[in-house]
PyMOL commands that place a pseudoatom at each C-alpha (Angstrom):
pseudoatom trace, name=CA, resn=UNK, resi=1, chain=A, elem=C, hetatm=0, pos=[67.841, 164.730, 135.574]
pseudoatom trace, name=CA, resn=UNK, resi=2, chain=A, elem=C, hetatm=0, pos=[68.961, 163.185, 132.291]
pseudoatom trace, name=CA, resn=UNK, resi=3, chain=A, elem=C, hetatm=0, pos=[67.098, 163.700, 129.077]
pseudoatom trace, name=CA, resn=UNK, resi=4, chain=A, elem=C, hetatm=0, pos=[67.794, 161.465, 126.092]
pseudoatom trace, name=CA, resn=UNK, resi=5, chain=A, elem=C, hetatm=0, pos=[69.613, 163.349, 123.371]
pseudoatom trace, name=CA, resn=UNK, resi=6, chain=A, elem=C, hetatm=0, pos=[68.603, 160.916, 120.647]
pseudoatom trace, name=CA, resn=UNK, resi=7, chain=A, elem=C, hetatm=0, pos=[66.503, 157.832, 120.107]
pseudoatom trace, name=CA, resn=UNK, resi=8, chain=A, elem=C, hetatm=0, pos=[67.893, 155.093, 117.895]
pseudoatom trace, name=CA, resn=UNK, resi=9, chain=A, elem=C, hetatm=0, pos=[65.200, 152.791, 116.580]
pseudoatom trace, name=CA, resn=UNK, resi=10, chain=A, elem=C, hetatm=0, pos=[65.880, 149.137, 115.913]
pseudoatom trace, name=CA, resn=UNK, resi=11, chain=A, elem=C, hetatm=0, pos=[63.595, 146.453, 114.506]
pseudoatom trace, name=CA, resn=UNK, resi=12, chain=A, elem=C, hetatm=0, pos=[62.998, 144.902, 117.939]
pseudoatom trace, name=CA, resn=UNK, resi=13, chain=A, elem=C, hetatm=0, pos=[62.693, 148.032, 120.040]
pseudoatom trace, name=CA, resn=UNK, resi=14, chain=A, elem=C, hetatm=0, pos=[64.192, 151.359, 120.918]
pseudoatom trace, name=CA, resn=UNK, resi=15, chain=A, elem=C, hetatm=0, pos=[67.157, 152.650, 122.874]
pseudoatom trace, name=CA, resn=UNK, resi=16, chain=A, elem=C, hetatm=0, pos=[67.520, 155.981, 124.611]
pseudoatom trace, name=CA, resn=UNK, resi=17, chain=A, elem=C, hetatm=0, pos=[70.954, 157.516, 124.195]
pseudoatom trace, name=CA, resn=UNK, resi=18, chain=A, elem=C, hetatm=0, pos=[72.315, 159.835, 126.881]
pseudoatom trace, name=CA, resn=UNK, resi=19, chain=A, elem=C, hetatm=0, pos=[75.477, 161.959, 126.741]
pseudoatom trace, name=CA, resn=UNK, resi=20, chain=A, elem=C, hetatm=0, pos=[77.363, 163.807, 129.442]
pseudoatom trace, name=CA, resn=UNK, resi=21, chain=A, elem=C, hetatm=0, pos=[80.298, 166.094, 128.724]
pseudoatom trace, name=CA, resn=UNK, resi=22, chain=A, elem=C, hetatm=0, pos=[83.373, 165.862, 130.929]
pseudoatom trace, name=CA, resn=UNK, resi=23, chain=A, elem=C, hetatm=0, pos=[86.516, 167.952, 131.286]
pseudoatom trace, name=CA, resn=UNK, resi=24, chain=A, elem=C, hetatm=0, pos=[89.039, 166.807, 128.670]
pseudoatom trace, name=CA, resn=UNK, resi=25, chain=A, elem=C, hetatm=0, pos=[91.549, 166.225, 131.480]
pseudoatom trace, name=CA, resn=UNK, resi=26, chain=A, elem=C, hetatm=0, pos=[89.250, 163.797, 133.357]
pseudoatom trace, name=CA, resn=UNK, resi=27, chain=A, elem=C, hetatm=0, pos=[91.106, 160.630, 134.323]
pseudoatom trace, name=CA, resn=UNK, resi=28, chain=A, elem=C, hetatm=0, pos=[89.972, 157.159, 133.260]
pseudoatom trace, name=CA, resn=UNK, resi=29, chain=A, elem=C, hetatm=0, pos=[88.588, 156.626, 136.768]
pseudoatom trace, name=CA, resn=UNK, resi=30, chain=A, elem=C, hetatm=0, pos=[86.693, 159.934, 136.657]
pseudoatom trace, name=CA, resn=UNK, resi=31, chain=A, elem=C, hetatm=0, pos=[85.240, 158.999, 133.245]
pseudoatom trace, name=CA, resn=UNK, resi=32, chain=A, elem=C, hetatm=0, pos=[84.172, 155.611, 134.624]
pseudoatom trace, name=CA, resn=UNK, resi=33, chain=A, elem=C, hetatm=0, pos=[82.498, 157.184, 137.664]
pseudoatom trace, name=CA, resn=UNK, resi=34, chain=A, elem=C, hetatm=0, pos=[80.758, 159.789, 135.473]
pseudoatom trace, name=CA, resn=UNK, resi=35, chain=A, elem=C, hetatm=0, pos=[79.292, 156.908, 133.466]
pseudoatom trace, name=CA, resn=UNK, resi=36, chain=A, elem=C, hetatm=0, pos=[77.910, 155.280, 136.601]
pseudoatom trace, name=CA, resn=UNK, resi=37, chain=A, elem=C, hetatm=0, pos=[76.433, 158.583, 137.756]
pseudoatom trace, name=CA, resn=UNK, resi=38, chain=A, elem=C, hetatm=0, pos=[74.837, 159.130, 134.340]
pseudoatom trace, name=CA, resn=UNK, resi=39, chain=A, elem=C, hetatm=0, pos=[73.412, 155.601, 134.527]
pseudoatom trace, name=CA, resn=UNK, resi=40, chain=A, elem=C, hetatm=0, pos=[72.055, 156.127, 138.046]
pseudoatom trace, name=CA, resn=UNK, resi=41, chain=A, elem=C, hetatm=0, pos=[70.513, 159.437, 137.015]
pseudoatom trace, name=CA, resn=UNK, resi=42, chain=A, elem=C, hetatm=0, pos=[68.808, 157.857, 133.983]
pseudoatom trace, name=CA, resn=UNK, resi=43, chain=A, elem=C, hetatm=0, pos=[67.606, 154.744, 135.860]
pseudoatom trace, name=CA, resn=UNK, resi=44, chain=A, elem=C, hetatm=0, pos=[66.845, 156.580, 139.110]
pseudoatom trace, name=CA, resn=UNK, resi=45, chain=A, elem=C, hetatm=0, pos=[68.930, 154.148, 141.130]
pseudoatom trace, name=CA, resn=UNK, resi=46, chain=A, elem=C, hetatm=0, pos=[71.656, 154.394, 143.734]
pseudoatom trace, name=CA, resn=UNK, resi=47, chain=A, elem=C, hetatm=0, pos=[75.269, 153.876, 142.724]
pseudoatom trace, name=CA, resn=UNK, resi=48, chain=A, elem=C, hetatm=0, pos=[75.452, 150.888, 145.080]
pseudoatom trace, name=CA, resn=UNK, resi=49, chain=A, elem=C, hetatm=0, pos=[72.718, 149.114, 143.074]
pseudoatom trace, name=CA, resn=UNK, resi=50, chain=A, elem=C, hetatm=0, pos=[75.039, 148.793, 140.057]
pseudoatom trace, name=CA, resn=UNK, resi=51, chain=A, elem=C, hetatm=0, pos=[76.474, 145.267, 140.102]
pseudoatom trace, name=CA, resn=UNK, resi=52, chain=A, elem=C, hetatm=0, pos=[78.943, 143.454, 137.854]
pseudoatom trace, name=CA, resn=UNK, resi=53, chain=A, elem=C, hetatm=0, pos=[78.313, 140.274, 135.896]
pseudoatom trace, name=CA, resn=UNK, resi=54, chain=A, elem=C, hetatm=0, pos=[81.084, 137.621, 135.836]
pseudoatom trace, name=CA, resn=UNK, resi=55, chain=A, elem=C, hetatm=0, pos=[82.283, 139.061, 132.493]
pseudoatom trace, name=CA, resn=UNK, resi=56, chain=A, elem=C, hetatm=0, pos=[82.643, 142.523, 134.087]
pseudoatom trace, name=CA, resn=UNK, resi=57, chain=A, elem=C, hetatm=0, pos=[79.639, 144.132, 132.387]
pseudoatom trace, name=CA, resn=UNK, resi=58, chain=A, elem=C, hetatm=0, pos=[77.590, 146.233, 134.827]
pseudoatom trace, name=CA, resn=UNK, resi=59, chain=A, elem=C, hetatm=0, pos=[73.874, 145.696, 135.386]
pseudoatom trace, name=CA, resn=UNK, resi=60, chain=A, elem=C, hetatm=0, pos=[71.144, 146.887, 137.719]
pseudoatom trace, name=CA, resn=UNK, resi=61, chain=A, elem=C, hetatm=0, pos=[68.732, 144.140, 138.851]
pseudoatom trace, name=CA, resn=UNK, resi=62, chain=A, elem=C, hetatm=0, pos=[65.175, 144.772, 137.689]
pseudoatom trace, name=CA, resn=UNK, resi=63, chain=A, elem=C, hetatm=0, pos=[66.204, 147.577, 135.308]
pseudoatom trace, name=CA, resn=UNK, resi=64, chain=A, elem=C, hetatm=0, pos=[66.532, 147.624, 131.485]
pseudoatom trace, name=CA, resn=UNK, resi=65, chain=A, elem=C, hetatm=0, pos=[69.684, 146.456, 129.737]
pseudoatom trace, name=CA, resn=UNK, resi=66, chain=A, elem=C, hetatm=0, pos=[72.218, 149.209, 129.072]
pseudoatom trace, name=CA, resn=UNK, resi=67, chain=A, elem=C, hetatm=0, pos=[75.711, 149.853, 127.822]
pseudoatom trace, name=CA, resn=UNK, resi=68, chain=A, elem=C, hetatm=0, pos=[78.215, 152.534, 128.838]
pseudoatom trace, name=CA, resn=UNK, resi=69, chain=A, elem=C, hetatm=0, pos=[81.122, 154.025, 126.918]
pseudoatom trace, name=CA, resn=UNK, resi=70, chain=A, elem=C, hetatm=0, pos=[83.503, 156.867, 127.611]
pseudoatom trace, name=CA, resn=UNK, resi=71, chain=A, elem=C, hetatm=0, pos=[86.233, 158.741, 125.822]
pseudoatom trace, name=CA, resn=UNK, resi=72, chain=A, elem=C, hetatm=0, pos=[88.126, 161.950, 126.492]
pseudoatom trace, name=CA, resn=UNK, resi=73, chain=A, elem=C, hetatm=0, pos=[85.485, 164.616, 127.160]
pseudoatom trace, name=CA, resn=UNK, resi=74, chain=A, elem=C, hetatm=0, pos=[82.309, 162.511, 126.836]
pseudoatom trace, name=CA, resn=UNK, resi=75, chain=A, elem=C, hetatm=0, pos=[80.365, 159.682, 128.475]
pseudoatom trace, name=CA, resn=UNK, resi=76, chain=A, elem=C, hetatm=0, pos=[77.629, 157.790, 126.597]
pseudoatom trace, name=CA, resn=UNK, resi=77, chain=A, elem=C, hetatm=0, pos=[74.803, 155.600, 127.923]
pseudoatom trace, name=CA, resn=UNK, resi=78, chain=A, elem=C, hetatm=0, pos=[72.591, 153.459, 125.670]
pseudoatom trace, name=CA, resn=UNK, resi=79, chain=A, elem=C, hetatm=0, pos=[69.492, 152.247, 127.534]
pseudoatom trace, name=CA, resn=UNK, resi=80, chain=A, elem=C, hetatm=0, pos=[67.363, 149.514, 125.935]
pseudoatom trace, name=CA, resn=UNK, resi=81, chain=A, elem=C, hetatm=0, pos=[63.697, 150.435, 126.421]
pseudoatom trace, name=CA, resn=UNK, resi=82, chain=A, elem=C, hetatm=0, pos=[61.825, 147.381, 125.104]
pseudoatom trace, name=CA, resn=UNK, resi=83, chain=A, elem=C, hetatm=0, pos=[64.061, 144.622, 126.425]
pseudoatom trace, name=CA, resn=UNK, resi=84, chain=A, elem=C, hetatm=0, pos=[66.939, 142.798, 124.801]
pseudoatom trace, name=CA, resn=UNK, resi=85, chain=A, elem=C, hetatm=0, pos=[70.687, 143.200, 124.765]
pseudoatom trace, name=CA, resn=UNK, resi=86, chain=A, elem=C, hetatm=0, pos=[72.488, 146.395, 123.768]
pseudoatom trace, name=CA, resn=UNK, resi=87, chain=A, elem=C, hetatm=0, pos=[76.057, 147.634, 123.410]
pseudoatom trace, name=CA, resn=UNK, resi=88, chain=A, elem=C, hetatm=0, pos=[77.455, 151.072, 122.548]
pseudoatom trace, name=CA, resn=UNK, resi=89, chain=A, elem=C, hetatm=0, pos=[80.735, 152.840, 121.926]
pseudoatom trace, name=CA, resn=UNK, resi=90, chain=A, elem=C, hetatm=0, pos=[81.863, 156.426, 121.359]
pseudoatom trace, name=CA, resn=UNK, resi=91, chain=A, elem=C, hetatm=0, pos=[85.241, 157.816, 120.295]
pseudoatom trace, name=CA, resn=UNK, resi=92, chain=A, elem=C, hetatm=0, pos=[86.656, 161.255, 119.576]
pseudoatom trace, name=CA, resn=UNK, resi=93, chain=A, elem=C, hetatm=0, pos=[87.207, 161.909, 115.894]
pseudoatom trace, name=CA, resn=UNK, resi=94, chain=A, elem=C, hetatm=0, pos=[90.784, 162.984, 116.656]
pseudoatom trace, name=CA, resn=UNK, resi=95, chain=A, elem=C, hetatm=0, pos=[91.680, 159.724, 118.428]
pseudoatom trace, name=CA, resn=UNK, resi=96, chain=A, elem=C, hetatm=0, pos=[95.008, 158.310, 117.289]
pseudoatom trace, name=CA, resn=UNK, resi=97, chain=A, elem=C, hetatm=0, pos=[94.966, 154.700, 116.138]
pseudoatom trace, name=CA, resn=UNK, resi=98, chain=A, elem=C, hetatm=0, pos=[98.394, 153.063, 116.175]
pseudoatom trace, name=CA, resn=UNK, resi=99, chain=A, elem=C, hetatm=0, pos=[99.551, 151.125, 113.091]
pseudoatom trace, name=CA, resn=UNK, resi=100, chain=A, elem=C, hetatm=0, pos=[96.234, 151.164, 111.213]
pseudoatom trace, name=CA, resn=UNK, resi=101, chain=A, elem=C, hetatm=0, pos=[97.569, 151.164, 107.631]
pseudoatom trace, name=CA, resn=UNK, resi=102, chain=A, elem=C, hetatm=0, pos=[96.694, 147.586, 106.625]
pseudoatom trace, name=CA, resn=UNK, resi=103, chain=A, elem=C, hetatm=0, pos=[93.098, 147.934, 107.817]
pseudoatom trace, name=CA, resn=UNK, resi=104, chain=A, elem=C, hetatm=0, pos=[92.702, 151.416, 106.416]
pseudoatom trace, name=CA, resn=UNK, resi=105, chain=A, elem=C, hetatm=0, pos=[93.768, 150.480, 102.885]
pseudoatom trace, name=CA, resn=UNK, resi=106, chain=A, elem=C, hetatm=0, pos=[90.990, 147.895, 102.800]
pseudoatom trace, name=CA, resn=UNK, resi=107, chain=A, elem=C, hetatm=0, pos=[88.362, 150.226, 104.260]
pseudoatom trace, name=CA, resn=UNK, resi=108, chain=A, elem=C, hetatm=0, pos=[88.919, 153.339, 102.206]
pseudoatom trace, name=CA, resn=UNK, resi=109, chain=A, elem=C, hetatm=0, pos=[91.135, 154.052, 99.218]
pseudoatom trace, name=CA, resn=UNK, resi=110, chain=A, elem=C, hetatm=0, pos=[91.195, 157.826, 99.868]
pseudoatom trace, name=CA, resn=UNK, resi=111, chain=A, elem=C, hetatm=0, pos=[93.775, 158.811, 102.548]
pseudoatom trace, name=CA, resn=UNK, resi=112, chain=A, elem=C, hetatm=0, pos=[91.604, 161.649, 103.894]
pseudoatom trace, name=CA, resn=UNK, resi=113, chain=A, elem=C, hetatm=0, pos=[88.774, 159.178, 104.605]
pseudoatom trace, name=CA, resn=UNK, resi=114, chain=A, elem=C, hetatm=0, pos=[90.878, 156.502, 106.287]
pseudoatom trace, name=CA, resn=UNK, resi=115, chain=A, elem=C, hetatm=0, pos=[90.937, 157.757, 109.886]
pseudoatom trace, name=CA, resn=UNK, resi=116, chain=A, elem=C, hetatm=0, pos=[87.157, 158.232, 110.002]
pseudoatom trace, name=CA, resn=UNK, resi=117, chain=A, elem=C, hetatm=0, pos=[86.591, 154.808, 108.435]
pseudoatom trace, name=CA, resn=UNK, resi=118, chain=A, elem=C, hetatm=0, pos=[88.721, 153.116, 111.075]
pseudoatom trace, name=CA, resn=UNK, resi=119, chain=A, elem=C, hetatm=0, pos=[86.977, 154.917, 113.932]
pseudoatom trace, name=CA, resn=UNK, resi=120, chain=A, elem=C, hetatm=0, pos=[83.583, 153.972, 112.471]
pseudoatom trace, name=CA, resn=UNK, resi=121, chain=A, elem=C, hetatm=0, pos=[84.676, 150.344, 112.264]
pseudoatom trace, name=CA, resn=UNK, resi=122, chain=A, elem=C, hetatm=0, pos=[86.060, 150.514, 115.801]
pseudoatom trace, name=CA, resn=UNK, resi=123, chain=A, elem=C, hetatm=0, pos=[82.878, 151.897, 117.406]
pseudoatom trace, name=CA, resn=UNK, resi=124, chain=A, elem=C, hetatm=0, pos=[80.787, 149.281, 115.570]
pseudoatom trace, name=CA, resn=UNK, resi=125, chain=A, elem=C, hetatm=0, pos=[83.070, 146.505, 116.785]
pseudoatom trace, name=CA, resn=UNK, resi=126, chain=A, elem=C, hetatm=0, pos=[83.044, 147.791, 120.355]
pseudoatom trace, name=CA, resn=UNK, resi=127, chain=A, elem=C, hetatm=0, pos=[79.253, 148.232, 120.402]
pseudoatom trace, name=CA, resn=UNK, resi=128, chain=A, elem=C, hetatm=0, pos=[78.777, 144.685, 119.047]
pseudoatom trace, name=CA, resn=UNK, resi=129, chain=A, elem=C, hetatm=0, pos=[81.196, 143.249, 121.620]
pseudoatom trace, name=CA, resn=UNK, resi=130, chain=A, elem=C, hetatm=0, pos=[79.526, 145.082, 124.506]
pseudoatom trace, name=CA, resn=UNK, resi=131, chain=A, elem=C, hetatm=0, pos=[76.082, 143.832, 123.421]
pseudoatom trace, name=CA, resn=UNK, resi=132, chain=A, elem=C, hetatm=0, pos=[77.202, 140.222, 123.891]
pseudoatom trace, name=CA, resn=UNK, resi=133, chain=A, elem=C, hetatm=0, pos=[75.206, 139.263, 120.792]
pseudoatom trace, name=CA, resn=UNK, resi=134, chain=A, elem=C, hetatm=0, pos=[76.540, 137.024, 118.030]
pseudoatom trace, name=CA, resn=UNK, resi=135, chain=A, elem=C, hetatm=0, pos=[74.917, 138.920, 115.127]
pseudoatom trace, name=CA, resn=UNK, resi=136, chain=A, elem=C, hetatm=0, pos=[73.569, 142.268, 116.380]
pseudoatom trace, name=CA, resn=UNK, resi=137, chain=A, elem=C, hetatm=0, pos=[71.899, 144.982, 114.377]
pseudoatom trace, name=CA, resn=UNK, resi=138, chain=A, elem=C, hetatm=0, pos=[74.349, 147.919, 114.417]
pseudoatom trace, name=CA, resn=UNK, resi=139, chain=A, elem=C, hetatm=0, pos=[73.370, 151.568, 113.922]
pseudoatom trace, name=CA, resn=UNK, resi=140, chain=A, elem=C, hetatm=0, pos=[75.466, 154.707, 113.793]
pseudoatom trace, name=CA, resn=UNK, resi=141, chain=A, elem=C, hetatm=0, pos=[74.096, 157.366, 116.127]
pseudoatom trace, name=CA, resn=UNK, resi=142, chain=A, elem=C, hetatm=0, pos=[73.905, 161.117, 115.819]
pseudoatom trace, name=CA, resn=UNK, resi=143, chain=A, elem=C, hetatm=0, pos=[76.778, 161.991, 118.143]
pseudoatom trace, name=CA, resn=UNK, resi=144, chain=A, elem=C, hetatm=0, pos=[77.856, 165.372, 119.470]
pseudoatom trace, name=CA, resn=UNK, resi=145, chain=A, elem=C, hetatm=0, pos=[80.175, 167.286, 117.141]
pseudoatom trace, name=CA, resn=UNK, resi=146, chain=A, elem=C, hetatm=0, pos=[83.669, 165.845, 117.124]
pseudoatom trace, name=CA, resn=UNK, resi=147, chain=A, elem=C, hetatm=0, pos=[82.595, 162.308, 118.082]
pseudoatom trace, name=CA, resn=UNK, resi=148, chain=A, elem=C, hetatm=0, pos=[81.455, 159.110, 116.321]
pseudoatom trace, name=CA, resn=UNK, resi=149, chain=A, elem=C, hetatm=0, pos=[79.122, 156.622, 118.054]
pseudoatom trace, name=CA, resn=UNK, resi=150, chain=A, elem=C, hetatm=0, pos=[77.287, 153.360, 117.362]
pseudoatom trace, name=CA, resn=UNK, resi=151, chain=A, elem=C, hetatm=0, pos=[74.878, 151.046, 119.176]
pseudoatom trace, name=CA, resn=UNK, resi=152, chain=A, elem=C, hetatm=0, pos=[74.289, 147.321, 118.680]
pseudoatom trace, name=CA, resn=UNK, resi=153, chain=A, elem=C, hetatm=0, pos=[70.845, 145.812, 119.258]
pseudoatom trace, name=CA, resn=UNK, resi=154, chain=A, elem=C, hetatm=0, pos=[69.193, 142.438, 119.380]
pseudoatom trace, name=CA, resn=UNK, resi=155, chain=A, elem=C, hetatm=0, pos=[67.471, 141.826, 116.041]
for i in range(1, 155): cmd.bond("trace and resi %d" % i, "trace and resi %d" % (i + 1))
show_as sticks, trace
zoom trace
């Protein structure tokens, strides 16, 4: 059974955040399946109940809105408790970003802060995109050590 590892409050409700560690060598397909299993555990549903919207985002009829994200070694589920859209993203702090210099110079003048700044921007952008909202409320989440995570909520 899943237990939420954190609760991120937003003005219009609350989300439960669930994490599941994976072997670092897990394939993309294994990460994807682990996300579905985490979702089914949290929602108490069968894997076959998870359907896809036309845009590819999964949903479970009659269940709260949710968002899934995965990266090497970790799967994240953000489950909206009080209704409304939600999106989430998680990345490893050691993820390599290719050709980030132009963005990084604008985000952070100190070279040692640049990689973290870009990952923070990236998880915010991904969470906002996954929420499907035009102007979501975005919050950084307390993520397991070595990871950065964010969730986007309906205001």
